[in-house]
RODO-2510 file (C-alpha; in nm, 4 decimals, decimal comma):
residues 355
     n   res          X          Y          Z
     1     m     4,6006    -0,4463     0,1218
     2     s     4,4613    -0,5173    -0,2140
     3     r     4,6050    -0,4070    -0,5424
     4     q     4,3104    -0,1815    -0,5932
     5     d     4,3949     0,0029    -0,2699
     6     s     4,7573     0,0846    -0,4072
     7     g     4,6506     0,1994    -0,7428
     8     t     4,4064     0,4599    -0,8950
     9     r     4,2487     0,2576    -1,1734
    10     r     3,9374     0,0576    -1,0810
    11     a     3,9768    -0,3268    -1,1556
    12     t     3,7579    -0,4604    -1,4288
    13     i     3,6115    -0,8018    -1,4903
    14     s     3,8925    -0,8610    -1,7492
    15     d     4,1435    -0,7896    -1,4849
    16     v     3,9771    -1,0567    -1,2710
    17     a     3,9576    -1,3110    -1,5391
    18     r     4,3249    -1,2722    -1,6330
    19     e     4,4282    -1,3047    -1,2681
    20     a     4,2010    -1,6222    -1,2166
    21     g     4,3204    -1,7768    -1,5533
    22     v     3,9696    -1,7960    -1,6929
    23     s     3,7778    -1,6313    -1,9782
    24     p     3,5975    -1,2831    -1,9113
    25     s     3,2605    -1,4540    -1,9681
    26     t     3,3301    -1,7174    -1,7104
    27     a     3,4330    -1,4575    -1,4560
    28     s     3,1215    -1,2540    -1,5378
    29     v     2,8784    -1,5421    -1,4744
    30     v     3,0327    -1,6053    -1,1319
    31     f     2,9072    -1,2652    -1,0338
    32     s     2,5688    -1,2799    -1,2225
    33     g     2,4863    -1,6241    -1,1089
    34     k     2,3096    -1,6806    -1,4334
    35     t     2,5042    -1,9873    -1,5373
    36     p     2,6376    -2,2633    -1,3012
    37     v     3,0142    -2,2964    -1,2703
    38     s     3,2194    -2,5322    -1,0726
    39     e     3,2968    -2,4618    -0,7066
    40     a     3,6760    -2,4528    -0,7672
    41     t     3,6384    -2,2061    -1,0597
    42     r     3,3955    -1,9850    -0,8564
    43     r     3,6467    -1,9788    -0,5613
    44     r     3,9348    -1,8843    -0,7966
    45     v     3,7447    -1,5973    -0,9592
    46     l     3,6270    -1,4709    -0,6163
    47     d     3,9823    -1,4935    -0,4733
    48     a     4,1161    -1,3021    -0,7738
    49     a     3,8535    -1,0342    -0,7282
    50     a     3,9391    -1,0002    -0,3610
    51     e     4,2951    -0,9632    -0,4429
    52     l     4,2303    -0,6945    -0,6936
    53     g     3,9720    -0,5104    -0,4869
    54     y     3,6935    -0,5784    -0,7379
    55     t     3,3550    -0,5837    -0,5784
    56     g     3,1327    -0,6578    -0,8853
    57     p     2,9884    -0,5047    -1,1964
    58     d     2,8922    -0,1463    -1,1950
    59     p     2,5061    -0,1505    -1,1739
    60     r     2,5015     0,1819    -1,3583
    61     a     2,6687     0,0202    -1,6699
    62     a     2,4163    -0,2631    -1,6490
    63     s     2,1310    -0,0129    -1,6344
    64     l     2,2718     0,1663    -1,9428
    65     r     2,3026    -0,1652    -2,1315
    66     r     1,9370    -0,2477    -2,0486
    67     g     1,8173     0,1044    -2,1186
    68     r     1,6446     0,0924    -1,7844
    69     s     1,7068     0,2430    -1,4314
    70     g     1,5951    -0,0623    -1,2382
    71     i     1,3614     0,1696    -1,0287
    72     v     0,9996     0,1277    -0,9885
    73     g     0,8547     0,4313    -0,8029
    74     v     0,5741     0,3773    -0,5488
    75     v     0,3924     0,6887    -0,4707
    76     f     0,1949     0,7491    -0,1545
    77     e    -0,0536     1,0344    -0,0823
    78     e     0,0622     1,0408     0,2880
    79     h     0,3745     1,0848     0,4985
    80     l     0,6049     0,7764     0,4442
    81     r     0,6829     0,7598     0,8140
    82     t     0,3121     0,6779     0,8691
    83     a     0,2427     0,4686     0,5597
    84     f     0,3949     0,1604     0,6953
    85     l     0,2151     0,1826     1,0163
    86     d    -0,0817     0,0335     0,8315
    87     p    -0,0497    -0,3408     0,7887
    88     v    -0,2584    -0,3259     0,4699
    89     k     0,0145    -0,1057     0,3058
    90     t     0,2961    -0,3480     0,4222
    91     l     0,1186    -0,6456     0,2804
    92     m     0,0591    -0,4609    -0,0455
    93     m     0,4186    -0,3755    -0,0658
    94     d     0,5288    -0,7294     0,0039
    95     g     0,3325    -0,8305    -0,2942
    96     l     0,4675    -0,5636    -0,5209
    97     a     0,8168    -0,6367    -0,4301
    98     d     0,7705    -1,0100    -0,4971
    99     a     0,6525    -0,9268    -0,8544
   100     v     0,9136    -0,6763    -0,9538
   101     t     1,2160    -0,8523    -0,8082
   102     p     1,2350    -1,1014    -1,1093
   103     l     1,2640    -0,7957    -1,3427
   104     g     1,5895    -0,7002    -1,1680
   105     a     1,4084    -0,3971    -1,0378
   106     g     1,3830    -0,2324    -0,6833
   107     l     1,1240    -0,0033    -0,5221
   108     l     1,1791     0,3661    -0,4533
   109     l     0,9213     0,5195    -0,2141
   110     l     0,8037     0,8663    -0,2966
   111     r     0,5573     1,1267    -0,1644
   112     d     0,2907     1,2733    -0,3911
   113     h     0,5142     1,5836    -0,3588
   114     e     0,8511     1,6382    -0,2191
   115     p     0,8173     1,9177     0,0464
   116     t     1,1756     2,0581     0,0282
   117     g     1,1896     2,0445    -0,3483
   118     s     1,5390     1,8918    -0,3420
   119     g     1,4620     1,5124    -0,3219
   120     p     1,3358     1,2827    -0,5808
   121     s     0,9768     1,3243    -0,6870
   122     l     0,7350     1,1465    -0,9265
   123     t     0,8243     1,4056    -1,2026
   124     t     1,1987     1,3937    -1,1479
   125     a     1,3115     1,0514    -1,0398
   126     p     1,4688     0,8186    -1,3191
   127     l     1,1821     0,5669    -1,3110
   128     d     1,1143     0,2621    -1,5261
   129     a     0,7481     0,2679    -1,4051
   130     a     0,5305     0,4153    -1,1341
   131     v     0,2736     0,2630    -0,9093
   132     l     0,0426     0,5145    -0,7574
   133     i    -0,1286     0,4189    -0,4189
   134     g    -0,4515     0,6119    -0,4763
   135     c    -0,4812     0,8967    -0,7302
   136     s    -0,6084     1,2247    -0,5997
   137     g    -0,5036     1,5699    -0,5221
   138     l    -0,1432     1,6576    -0,6146
   139     l    -0,0872     1,3134    -0,7716
   140     r    -0,3371     1,3986    -1,0514
   141     e    -0,1313     1,7180    -1,1138
   142     s     0,1958     1,5175    -1,1519
   143     l     0,0387     1,2351    -1,3620
   144     a     0,0338     1,4149    -1,6896
   145     t     0,4090     1,5007    -1,6700
   146     v     0,4924     1,1390    -1,5886
   147     k     0,2759     1,0058    -1,8799
   148     a     0,4326     1,2532    -2,1079
   149     r     0,7780     1,1071    -2,0209
   150     g     0,6420     0,7800    -2,1470
   151     v     0,6823     0,6259    -1,7894
   152     p     0,4266     0,3349    -1,7456
   153     v     0,1850     0,3920    -1,4667
   154     v    -0,0422     0,1584    -1,2530
   155     v    -0,2734     0,2833    -0,9905
   156     i    -0,3871     0,0750    -0,6902
   157     e    -0,7334     0,1783    -0,5730
   158     g    -0,7649     0,5009    -0,7528
   159     d    -0,8825     0,6257    -1,1005
   160     a    -0,6214     0,8001    -1,3133
   161     g    -0,8063     0,7861    -1,6320
   162     d    -0,9038     0,5131    -1,8815
   163     d    -0,5591     0,4666    -2,0203
   164     v    -0,4051     0,3930    -1,6880
   165     p    -0,4443     0,0212    -1,5586
   166     r    -0,6195    -0,0015    -1,2161
   167     i    -0,5769    -0,2580    -0,9538
   168     g    -0,9065    -0,2123    -0,7582
   169     l    -1,1228    -0,3574    -0,4898
   170     d    -1,5084    -0,3782    -0,4612
   171     n    -1,5008    -0,1165    -0,1953
   172     r    -1,8636     0,0013    -0,2387
   173     e    -2,0256    -0,3283    -0,2658
   174     a    -1,8145    -0,4775     0,0195
   175     q    -1,9022    -0,1859     0,2557
   176     r    -2,2753    -0,2174     0,1511
   177     q    -2,2536    -0,5864     0,2613
   178     a    -2,1268    -0,5030     0,6066
   179     a    -2,3949    -0,2126     0,6416
   180     s    -2,6715    -0,4591     0,5351
   181     h    -2,5584    -0,7050     0,8011
   182     l    -2,6152    -0,4340     1,0660
   183     r    -2,9443    -0,3393     0,9201
   184     a    -3,0565    -0,6990     0,9363
   185     l    -2,9703    -0,6994     1,3112
   186     g    -3,2097    -0,4139     1,3540
   187     h    -2,9782    -0,1193     1,3576
   188     r    -3,0952     0,2208     1,2457
   189     r    -2,8734     0,4732     1,4383
   190     v    -2,5432     0,4320     1,2688
   191     v    -2,2354     0,6341     1,2399
   192     v    -1,9484     0,5916     0,9944
   193     v    -1,5893     0,6419     1,0871
   194     s    -1,4155     0,7024     0,7604
   195     l    -1,0624     0,7195     0,6218
   196     p    -0,9347     1,0821     0,5492
   197     a    -1,1365     1,2752     0,3115
   198     r    -0,8371     1,4429     0,1637
   199     s    -0,4531     1,3993     0,1800
   200     d    -0,4456     1,7003     0,4161
   201     w    -0,7403     1,6192     0,6221
   202     e    -0,7547     1,6886     0,9995
   203     r    -1,0035     1,4583     1,1879
   204     g    -1,3642     1,5861     1,2359
   205     w    -1,7256     1,5354     1,1252
   206     l    -1,7737     1,5388     0,7449
   207     r    -2,0404     1,7966     0,6708
   208     d    -2,0450     1,7383     0,2949
   209     d    -1,9598     1,4001     0,1316
   210     t    -1,8846     1,5656    -0,2035
   211     a    -1,5738     1,7176    -0,0432
   212     v    -1,4237     1,3640    -0,0246
   213     a    -1,1320     1,3464    -0,2668
   214     v    -0,9876     1,0011    -0,1818
   215     d    -1,1385     0,7298    -0,3956
   216     v    -1,1242     0,4543    -0,1377
   217     t    -1,2933     0,6849     0,1239
   218     r    -1,5668     0,7834    -0,1152
   219     d    -1,6478     0,4351    -0,2442
   220     r    -1,6716     0,2821     0,1052
   221     l    -1,8767     0,5720     0,2314
   222     a    -2,1151     0,5297    -0,0687
   223     g    -2,1614     0,1715     0,0253
   224     a    -2,2509     0,2678     0,3820
   225     l    -2,4927     0,5422     0,2689
   226     d    -2,6622     0,3071     0,0251
   227     v    -2,8010     0,1288     0,3271
   228     f    -2,8001     0,4167     0,5842
   229     p    -2,8522     0,7245     0,3960
   230     d    -2,8798     0,9557     0,6902
   231     a    -2,5742     0,8155     0,8733
   232     a    -2,3332     1,0812     0,9961
   233     t    -1,9716     1,0496     0,9125
   234     y    -1,6719     1,1252     1,1319
   235     a    -1,3509     1,1394     0,9004
   236     a    -1,0341     1,0348     1,0706
   237     a    -0,6858     1,1738     0,9774
   238     g    -0,5513     0,8199     0,8902
   239     s    -0,5913     0,4615     0,9442
   240     f    -0,4668     0,4247     1,2993
   241     i    -0,5996     0,2853     1,6312
   242     d    -0,5429     0,6270     1,8068
   243     e    -0,7620     0,7936     1,5250
   244     g    -1,0464     0,5435     1,5854
   245     l    -1,0083     0,6045     1,9608
   246     a    -1,0443     0,9856     1,9106
   247     a    -1,3383     0,9362     1,6715
   248     g    -1,5181     0,7071     1,9217
   249     r    -1,4724     0,9407     2,2065
   250     e    -1,6343     1,2050     2,0063
   251     i    -1,9194     0,9688     1,8823
   252     f    -1,9986     0,8335     2,2300
   253     a    -1,9570     1,1592     2,4213
   254     d    -2,3318     1,2432     2,4221
   255     p    -2,5422     0,9502     2,5676
   256     d    -2,8579     1,0893     2,4147
   257     r    -2,7085     1,0776     2,0637
   258     r    -2,5098     0,7487     2,0691
   259     p    -2,5454     0,5319     1,7766
   260     t    -2,6143     0,1452     1,8255
   261     a    -2,3666     0,0616     1,5511
   262     v    -2,0458     0,2091     1,3975
   263     i    -1,9130     0,1397     1,0614
   264     a    -1,5428     0,1794     1,0468
   265     q    -1,3521     0,1971     0,7196
   266     s    -1,0465     0,0025     0,8476
   267     d    -0,9795    -0,2469     1,1216
   268     l    -0,7362    -0,0281     1,2988
   269     l    -1,0089     0,2405     1,3226
   270     a    -1,2514    -0,0099     1,4492
   271     a    -1,0173    -0,1264     1,7197
   272     g    -0,9884     0,2365     1,8393
   273     v    -1,3686     0,2757     1,8411
   274     i    -1,4035    -0,0378     2,0518
   275     r    -1,1616     0,1041     2,3003
   276     a    -1,3508     0,4240     2,3062
   277     a    -1,6794     0,2266     2,3705
   278     e    -1,5079     0,0430     2,6637
   279     e    -1,4080     0,3847     2,8087
   280     a    -1,7710     0,5111     2,7844
   281     g    -1,8750     0,2054     2,9736
   282     l    -2,0349     0,0416     2,6548
   283     r    -2,0354    -0,3290     2,5895
   284     v    -1,9507    -0,4541     2,2430
   285     p    -2,1676    -0,5846     2,0798
   286     e    -2,4488    -0,5739     2,3484
   287     d    -2,4660    -0,1920     2,3655
   288     v    -2,2892    -0,1072     2,0412
   289     s    -2,1853    -0,2990     1,7275
   290     v    -1,8708    -0,2197     1,5389
   291     t    -1,7502    -0,3362     1,1873
   292     g    -1,4196    -0,2935     1,0328
   293     f    -1,2522    -0,3327     0,6892
   294     d    -0,9398    -0,5122     0,5759
   295     g    -0,9285    -0,8512     0,7529
   296     i    -0,5842    -0,7860     0,9235
   297     v    -0,4674    -0,9083     1,2594
   298     v    -0,4941    -0,6300     1,5186
   299     d    -0,2600    -0,6815     1,8215
   300     g    -0,4343    -0,6526     2,1519
   301     l    -0,7837    -0,6819     2,0323
   302     a    -0,8743    -1,0061     2,2065
   303     p    -1,1324    -1,1342     2,3125
   304     y    -1,2767    -0,9505     2,0137
   305     e    -1,2821    -1,0908     1,6683
   306     l    -1,3960    -0,8149     1,4398
   307     t    -1,6724    -0,8402     1,1949
   308     t    -1,4926    -0,7142     0,8856
   309     l    -1,4324    -0,7319     0,5257
   310     v    -1,1180    -0,9298     0,4399
   311     q    -0,9330    -0,7874     0,1404
   312     p    -0,6491    -0,9524    -0,0587
   313     a    -0,3863    -0,6944     0,0142
   314     t    -0,0804    -0,8923    -0,0988
   315     d    -0,2578    -1,0107    -0,4188
   316     k    -0,3258    -0,6485    -0,5088
   317     g     0,0472    -0,5721    -0,4911
   318     r     0,1343    -0,8682    -0,6950
   319     a    -0,1138    -0,7700    -0,9679
   320     a     0,0344    -0,4196    -0,9714
   321     g     0,3767    -0,5774    -1,0229
   322     a     0,2464    -0,8036    -1,2955
   323     a     0,1081    -0,4955    -1,4685
   324     v     0,4458    -0,3198    -1,4584
   325     a     0,6158    -0,6185    -1,6066
   326     a     0,3770    -0,6441    -1,8955
   327     m     0,3992    -0,2719    -1,9806
   328     l     0,7860    -0,2905    -1,9676
   329     e     0,7679    -0,5607    -2,2184
   330     g     0,5455    -0,3526    -2,4464
   331     e     0,2373    -0,5620    -2,3692
   332     p    -0,0988    -0,4409    -2,2458
   333     a    -0,1845    -0,4556    -1,8723
   334     a    -0,5311    -0,5357    -1,7513
   335     t    -0,7357    -0,3589    -1,5118
   336     i    -0,8152    -0,5994    -1,2220
   337     f    -1,0825    -0,5651    -0,9459
   338     f    -1,0614    -0,7969    -0,6396
   339     t    -1,3377    -0,8992    -0,4251
   340     c    -1,3611    -0,8817    -0,0421
   341     t    -1,4998    -1,1556     0,1750
   342     f    -1,7384    -1,0726     0,4520
   343     r    -1,6376    -1,2290     0,7937
   344     e    -1,8670    -1,2265     1,0848
   345     g    -1,6985    -1,1880     1,4184
   346     n    -1,8153    -1,1135     1,7670
   347     t    -1,8278    -0,7414     1,7509
   348     t    -2,1719    -0,7119     1,5947
   349     g    -2,5123    -0,8189     1,7513
   350     p    -2,8796    -0,7349     1,7540
   351     v    -2,9826    -0,3719     1,8309
   352     p    -3,0235    -0,3175     2,2118
   353     a    -3,3814    -0,3822     2,3270
   354     a    -3,4332    -0,0235     2,4259
   355     d    -3,3861     0,0910     2,0674
***
């Protein structure tokens, strides 16, 4: 039993130093790791800490000294249980975590609103900074409150106003490039399978593109419509293979109205569309061409290699973290736009001869 177990007072770093026969500053650096110490001294301090039941500095005290919570909030416009089913989100979070770790900060994942009203939210959590994944709907309503608290804000692929740094992507131009590729192959009957139109969207045909409230969806749709202004759009409920499958089943249901090409706004949606085409007895790309967006690895897609737009998802996260670091130091943070790379695979080909 440690001495801490037999008493009520919590041991301090001074107690550990006294027990180990070193100065408090030496005991402190053993736990912080900021200054090298000999292995013998390190062992003596750790043994003393174990004897006293001391587990390390209180992180709350460190936060008070720094005047920071050590928390960077990451706010999603979708359910957190589904957010990380999207590899793009995972890659982006990896980059963001890499960038904020040297700040001594961790990430707190939040919804755009907290349904029960009892958990942490964008307006109530003790945040050093906030990174918004998109900026529409309820997020826009909360943004003014956060900015009034003086919390630095960065938005990834959204527009929160001229005073909020943005980490963006050339979504419209990239999608226009994929659409132009299809047009050069002779395609004219094209359908778009888009990402959700709103945060509460249920899958279905999009009757009015002005109803699109999600920036990424709107920009990619605009790029496709620049080339195919009459293309119909089926908006999925999320970036999932099952959503692409459901969209494809609807699109290919009527043989007389089948398109010769489908522009999917994500690789996962494109994979689902390809499965639906196979169900309908269609060959890809001989009967129907399919393009994706993201450039991720989709398990089980072989022998297909998607024609897609490759985006630097990890770099976007790192750039958002760098913007957070700059603002916490009182420095300006730049708005950065990344460029996608077009990658031709084997899922697109010339329009079928009958068309």
